[in-house]
C-alpha positions in Angstrom: 0.3 -0.1 0.2 2.9 2.1 0.9 4.8 2.1 -2.8 0.8 2.3 -4.0 0.3 5.4 -1.7 3.6 6.4 -3.0 6.0 7.4 0.6 5.2 10.7 0.9 1.5 10.3 0.4 1.1 7.5 2.7 2.0 9.4 5.6 -0.4 12.3 4.3 -3.2 10.1 3.5 -3.8 7.2 5.0 -5.4 8.3 7.8 -7.4 9.7 6.1 -8.4 6.5 3.9 -8.9 4.3 7.0 -11.5 6.2 7.5 -13.8 7.3 4.3 -13.1 2.8 4.0 -14.4 2.7 7.2 -17.2 4.6 6.8 -18.7 2.7 3.4 -17.7 -0.8 5.4 -19.4 0.2 8.3 -22.1 3.1 7.7 -20.8 4.9 10.9 -18.5 8.1 10.0 -15.5 7.3 13.2 -14.4 10.3 14.8 -11.4 12.2 12.7 -9.8 11.5 16.1 -10.3 7.6 16.7 -9.9 5.7 13.5 -7.8 3.6 14.4 -10.0 2.5 17.7 -12.5 2.1 14.9 -11.0 0.5 12.6 -9.6 -3.0 15.5 -13.7 -2.5 16.1 -14.1 -3.5 12.8 -11.3 -5.9 12.1 -12.5 -7.8 15.8 -14.1 -10.5 14.0 -13.1 -10.7 9.9 -9.8 -13.0 8.8 -6.7 -11.4 8.9 -5.5 -12.0 5.1 -8.8 -11.2 3.4 -9.5 -8.3 5.8 -5.4 -6.8 4.5 -6.5 -7.8 0.8 -9.8 -6.0 1.0 -7.9 -2.8 1.9 -4.8 -3.3 -0.1 -8.0 -3.3 -3.4 -10.3 0.3 -1.5 -6.6 1.7 -1.0 -5.9 1.4 -4.8 -9.5 2.4 -6.2 -8.9 5.7 -2.9 -6.1 6.6 -5.0 -7.6 6.6 -7.9 -10.3 9.3 -6.6 -8.3 11.1 -4.6 -4.2 11.4 -5.6 -4.2 11.5 -9.4 -3.9 7.5 -10.6 -6.7 7.1 -12.3 -5.4 6.0 -16.1 -9.0 6.5 -17.9 -8.9 10.2 -18.7 -12.6 10.7 -18.7 -12.0 9.7 -14.5 -8.8 10.9 -14.5 -10.9 14.8 -15.6 -13.8 13.9 -13.6 -11.5 13.6 -10.5 -9.7 16.2 -10.4 -12.3 18.5 -10.8 -13.6 16.5 -7.1 -10.7 17.0 -6.3 -10.3 20.7 -6.7 -13.6 21.4 -5.6 -12.6 19.4 -2.4 -15.1 16.6 -2.5 -13.8 14.5 0.2 -16.7 13.9 1.9 -18.1 11.7 -1.1 -15.5 9.4 -1.3 -17.2 6.9 1.0 -20.0 6.6 -1.8 -17.4 7.0 -4.4 -15.1 4.2 -3.0 -18.1 1.2 -3.2 -18.4 2.7 -6.5 -14.9 2.2 -8.1 -15.8 -1.2 -6.8 -18.8 -1.7 -8.8 -16.8 -0.6 -12.0 -13.5 -2.2 -11.6 -16.1 -5.4 -11.7 -18.0 -4.4 -14.9 -21.2 -3.8 -12.7 -20.5 -0.4 -13.7 -19.6 0.9 -17.3 -17.3 4.4 -17.9 -20.0 6.3 -18.5 -22.2 5.5 -16.0 -19.6 6.5 -13.6 -18.2 9.5 -15.1 -21.9 10.9 -14.5 -22.2 9.8 -11.6 -18.9 11.3 -10.7 -20.7 14.7 -12.5 -23.3 14.9 -10.4 -21.8 14.2 -7.0 -19.5 17.8 -8.4 -22.8 20.0 -9.3 -24.6 19.0 -6.0 -21.6 20.0 -4.2 -21.3 22.8 -6.2 -24.8 24.0 -5.9 -25.4 24.2 -2.0 -22.3 25.6 -1.9 -23.8 28.7 -4.3 -27.2 28.4 -2.6 -25.3 29.0 0.8 -27.2 25.6 2.2 -25.2 24.4 4.9 -23.1 21.6 5.2 -23.0 19.1 8.1 -25.8 17.1 6.8 -23.2 15.9 4.1 -21.0 13.5 6.0 -24.5 11.6 6.6 -25.8 12.0 3.0 -23.0 10.6 1.5 -22.3 7.8 3.9 -25.7 5.9 3.3 -26.5 6.9 -0.5 -24.7 3.5 -0.8 -28.1 1.7 0.6 -30.3 3.4 -2.1 -28.7 1.7 -5.0 -30.6 -0.6 -6.9 -27.7 -3.0 -8.4 -29.4 -3.2 -11.6 -29.9 0.2 -12.1 -26.8 1.9 -10.9 -27.6 5.8 -12.2 -30.7 5.9 -12.5 -31.4 4.9 -8.6 -28.6 7.5 -7.7 -30.0 9.7 -9.8 -33.7 9.3 -7.6 -32.0 9.5 -4.4 -30.4 13.0 -5.4 -33.6 14.4 -6.7 -35.9 12.9 -3.8 -33.4 14.1 -0.4 -35.5 16.5 1.7 -35.3 19.9 2.3 -32.3 20.6 4.5 -30.8 18.1 1.9 -31.8 19.6 -1.1 -29.4 19.5 -5.0 -30.6 22.6 -6.1 -33.3 22.7 -8.9 -32.2 25.2 -11.4 -34.7 28.1 -10.9 -32.8 28.0 -7.4 -29.0 28.0 -8.9 -29.6 30.4 -11.7 -31.3 32.5 -9.1 -28.6 32.8 -6.8 -25.3 32.4 -8.6 -26.7 35.5 -10.5 -26.2 37.3 -6.9 -23.5 35.1 -5.5 -20.3 36.7 -4.4 -18.1 34.0 -6.7 -14.5 36.1 -6.3 -14.7 35.5 -2.9 -15.7 32.4 -3.4 -13.2 29.4 -2.2 -12.9 27.6 -5.6 -13.1 30.7 -7.9 -10.7 29.2 -10.2 -12.5 25.9 -10.4 -15.5 27.3 -11.8 -14.2 30.5 -14.3 -11.9 27.0 -15.7 -15.3 24.8 -15.8 -16.8 27.6 -17.9 -14.5 28.4 -20.1 -13.8 25.0 -20.8 -16.1 22.8 -20.8 -17.1 20.7 -24.3 -14.2 22.1 -24.8 -11.1 20.5 -26.4 -8.7 22.8 -26.7 -8.7 23.8 -23.3 -7.6 26.9 -21.9 -4.6 27.4 -19.4 -7.0 29.2 -16.6 -4.4 29.4 -14.5 -2.2 30.9 -17.0 -4.9 34.0 -17.1 -6.3 36.3 -14.0 -10.0 37.4 -12.4 -11.3 41.2 -14.1 -13.5 42.9 -12.1 -15.3 44.8 -15.5 -16.7 47.3 -13.1 -13.2 48.4 -11.2 -12.8 47.1 -7.3 -11.9 50.9 -6.9 -14.4 52.6 -4.4 -13.3 55.6 -5.9 -14.4 55.5 -9.5 -13.6 57.9 -11.8 -16.1 60.3 -13.3 -16.9 58.5 -16.8 -17.8 55.6 -14.6 -20.2 57.5 -12.4 -21.5 58.3 -15.2 -21.6 55.4 -16.9 -23.5 53.9 -14.3 -25.8 56.0 -13.1 -26.5 58.4 -9.6 -26.8 55.6 -8.0 -23.0 54.1 -8.9 -22.2 53.1 -5.2 -25.2 51.0 -4.8 -24.9 49.1 -8.6 -21.0 48.9 -7.5 -21.1 47.6 -3.7 -24.5 45.1 -5.3 -22.5 43.6 -8.5 -18.6 44.1 -8.0 -18.3 40.4 -7.3 -20.3 38.6 -9.2 -21.1 36.6 -12.1 -21.6 39.0 -14.1 -18.9 41.5 -13.4 -16.7 38.9 -13.4 -14.2 37.5 -16.6 -11.1 36.5 -17.1 -7.9 38.1 -19.3 -4.2 38.6 -19.8 -4.0 41.9 -19.7 -5.2 42.9 -16.4 -2.1 45.3 -15.7 -3.0 47.3 -18.4 -6.6 47.4 -18.2 -6.3 48.6 -15.0 -9.9 50.9 -14.1 -10.3 52.7 -17.7 -13.2 52.9 -18.7 -15.4 50.5 -20.5 -14.9 51.1 -23.9 -11.4 51.2 -23.6 -11.3 48.1 -22.2 -12.8 47.1 -24.7 -11.6 48.5 -28.3 -7.4 48.8 -26.4 -5.0 46.3 -27.8 -6.1 42.9 -26.5 -9.5 44.5 -25.4 -12.4 42.5 -24.7 -12.8 43.1 -29.0 -9.5 40.8 -29.9 -10.3 38.2 -26.4 -10.4 34.4 -27.7 -11.6 33.7 -24.5 -15.7 32.1 -24.1 -16.6 33.9 -21.2 -16.0 37.4 -22.5 -18.3 36.7 -25.9 -20.7 39.1 -26.5 -18.3 42.3 -24.7 -16.8 43.4 -27.3 -20.4 44.1 -29.1 -22.0 46.6 -26.2 -22.2 49.7 -25.9 -22.0 50.3 -22.3 -21.2 48.6 -19.2 -23.9 49.8 -16.4 -26.7 47.4 -14.3 -28.2 46.1 -17.0 -25.4 44.5 -18.8 -23.9 43.2 -16.0 -27.8 41.4 -15.3 -27.9 40.2 -18.5 -24.7 38.6 -19.1 -24.9 36.9 -15.3 -28.3 36.0 -16.6 -26.1 34.6 -20.2 -23.6 33.4 -17.7 -26.0 31.7 -15.2 -28.0 29.2 -18.0 -25.2 28.5 -19.4 -23.5 27.0 -15.9 -27.3 25.4 -15.4 -26.3 22.8 -18.2 -22.5 22.7 -17.1 -23.4 21.4 -13.4 -26.6 20.1 -14.2 -29.2 18.6 -11.8 -30.7 15.1 -12.1 -34.7 15.0 -14.2 -36.2 12.3 -13.8 -39.8 12.0 -15.0 -42.8 12.0 -11.9 -44.1 8.0 -13.0 -40.0 7.0 -12.2 -39.6 8.9 -9.2 -43.0 7.0 -7.8 -41.5 4.6 -8.6 -38.2 4.9 -5.9 -40.4 6.8 -3.2 -41.0 5.1 -0.1 -44.7 3.4 0.4 -45.7 4.4 3.7 -49.4 3.7 5.6 -51.0 7.2 6.4 -50.3 8.0 10.1 -52.8 9.0 12.7 -52.2 12.7 13.2 -52.1 14.2 16.4 -51.3 17.7 17.9 -50.9 19.9 21.1 -54.4 19.0 22.1 -54.0 15.8 22.2 -51.1 16.2 25.2 -53.5 17.3 29.0 -50.2 18.0 30.3 -50.2 20.7 27.7 -53.4 22.6 28.0 -53.0 26.1 28.1 -53.8 26.5 31.9 -51.0 23.8 32.6 -47.9 25.4 34.2 -46.4 23.0 31.2 -47.7 24.8 28.3 -45.2 28.1 29.1 -42.2 25.7 29.5 -42.5 24.3 26.1 -43.3 26.6 24.3 -39.9 28.0 25.1 -38.1 24.7 24.2 -40.1 24.0 20.8 -39.2 27.6 19.9 -35.4 26.7 20.9 -35.8 23.7 19.0 -37.3 24.8 15.8 -34.7 27.4 15.7 -31.2 25.0 16.1 -31.5 24.4 11.9 -33.9 24.7 8.6 -34.3 21.8 8.2 -35.6 21.2 12.0 -39.8 19.9 12.1 -41.6 18.5 14.7 -44.1 16.5 14.5 -47.2 15.9 17.0 -47.6 11.9 18.3 -49.7 9.8 20.7 -47.3 10.5 23.5 -45.0 12.7 23.0 -43.4 15.1 20.3 -40.3 14.7 18.3 -38.4 17.2 16.6 -36.6 15.7 13.9 -33.8 16.3 11.1 -32.8 12.8 9.5 -35.1 11.1 12.4 -35.8 12.0 15.9 -33.1 13.7 17.6 -34.6 14.8 21.1 -38.3 13.7 21.7 -40.7 15.5 24.2 -42.6 13.2 27.1 -45.3 15.9 28.6 -45.7 15.2 32.3 -47.4 16.6 34.6 -44.8 18.1 36.8 -41.4 18.1 33.8 -41.2 18.0 30.4 -38.8 14.1 29.7 -36.9 14.7 27.0 -35.3 11.6 25.9 -32.2 12.9 23.4 -31.0 10.2 20.5 -27.4 9.4 21.7 -25.4 7.4 23.4 -24.7 7.9 27.2 -21.1 7.9 26.9 -21.1 10.7 23.7 -23.0 13.0 26.3 -20.5 16.4 27.1 -22.4 17.3 30.1 -21.0 18.8 33.5 -23.6 19.4 34.9 -25.2 15.5 34.8 -28.6 16.3 34.2 -28.5 13.8 32.1 -30.1 9.7 32.8 -28.5 6.4 30.9 -31.7 4.3 30.1 -30.2 2.6 28.0 -32.2 -1.0 27.7 -34.7 0.3 29.7 -38.4 0.4 28.5 -39.6 3.9 27.8 -41.5 6.2 25.2 -39.4 8.1 23.3 -35.6 7.4 20.5 -31.9 7.3 22.4 -30.2 6.1 25.6 -30.3 9.7 27.1 -33.2 11.0 29.3 -33.4 15.0 31.5 -35.7 16.0 33.0 -37.3 20.2 32.5 -39.1 21.2 35.0 -37.8 26.0 34.7 -37.2 27.6 32.1 -33.7 28.7 33.4 -32.4 25.1 32.2 -33.4 25.5 28.9 -30.2 27.5 27.9 -27.9 24.1 29.0 -30.7 21.7 28.0 -30.3 23.1 24.6 -26.7 22.8 24.5 -27.5 19.3 25.0 -29.9 19.1 22.2 -28.1 20.6 20.1 -25.3 17.5 20.6 -27.5 15.3 19.6 -28.6 17.2 16.2 -25.0 17.5 15.3 -24.5 13.8 16.1 -27.5 13.0 13.9 -26.2 15.3 10.9 -22.4 13.7 10.5 -21.1 16.0 13.6 -20.5 18.5 10.9 -17.1 17.3 9.9 -17.3 18.3 6.3 -14.6 19.1 3.6 -16.6 20.5 1.4 
């Protein structure tokens, strides 16, 4: 394995590989500081030679994905884009797919399309500013949804059916957000500019040899010609659109352009009229650069971006075949809990607690059941059982995982009661709500993958 990784990369990457390998094999994400302990637990019941051989196989897969060792050109380019976007969080899923690929259960074309789907998913979510704290769990569990006779379609369906906080942003949302997002200070600006320029281009442009140009300059003290071009609200226009898609481009003449008026940038030697770059198409035909032309160009590039980072689009009929079949459940409300009646002393305490629980994250939902109220992200992370003199809370985590300096938590492992999880806490005073919320956040973050994301 050291030969496969290379001596230098072995020390830098082997622990990361083992974490991704164990996530794929066990379905659980090891704590980044406890990978060795997780490996020992996994290896305890396995035959040593078979385990070593399996690790060796998947180490080769990892080197192809993460270290540039892939021999197929199309896959190599797709993996490079993932590395530039820093999509390490998807590696457990990709290790599984790579294995199917090497066993000829997945064609090169299908595999590349799935890799591109992963790339689009992560990039679209980043552009739309969707929190990343669920990505670990998303990619750790997606393998369970694969239908072995329909790899690509089942993965497309899974992405398309993800709930709101895990959603694959659709074209409307992505086009809307990519036009207004600050892409100059985006973490991977060379990545998205390279993709815009080189998509479907055989003669690839070495984007790294160019610099990013703000067509409307960054200088807060704009010259009079620029102020005249932008109009009386020039400060607002500059602040709003300066770092956005419509105002950014590539050039080899950044030093010559400086803060020149648009017409000079257009007509000078090496100006926009002469530019061979695709991202500069149309600039040479414009007579002015202002809010309207910035927005028009942004709309055109956003349309192109939606095609580059494309979303799955299966028919409603196909999607319905992948939806889980569930029986209609009986509907309950707060009125079905007598201890939460309006005149009950627990009602006000509950209202304050529920407000804080629902504020933890936009993905948190509330469901009233017959005997308790569930607060869910992926599934229940906190359940509240109303009682006459307190609220009994169940946290869906192991007791030993809870950081509880005040010792309010009770270990209820293997003890029958309503609610999910092995930690129980009683709440009878609003003064304890801030502390209780600290415990609740631990249960929430555990469910969402502990927030350990490289994406």
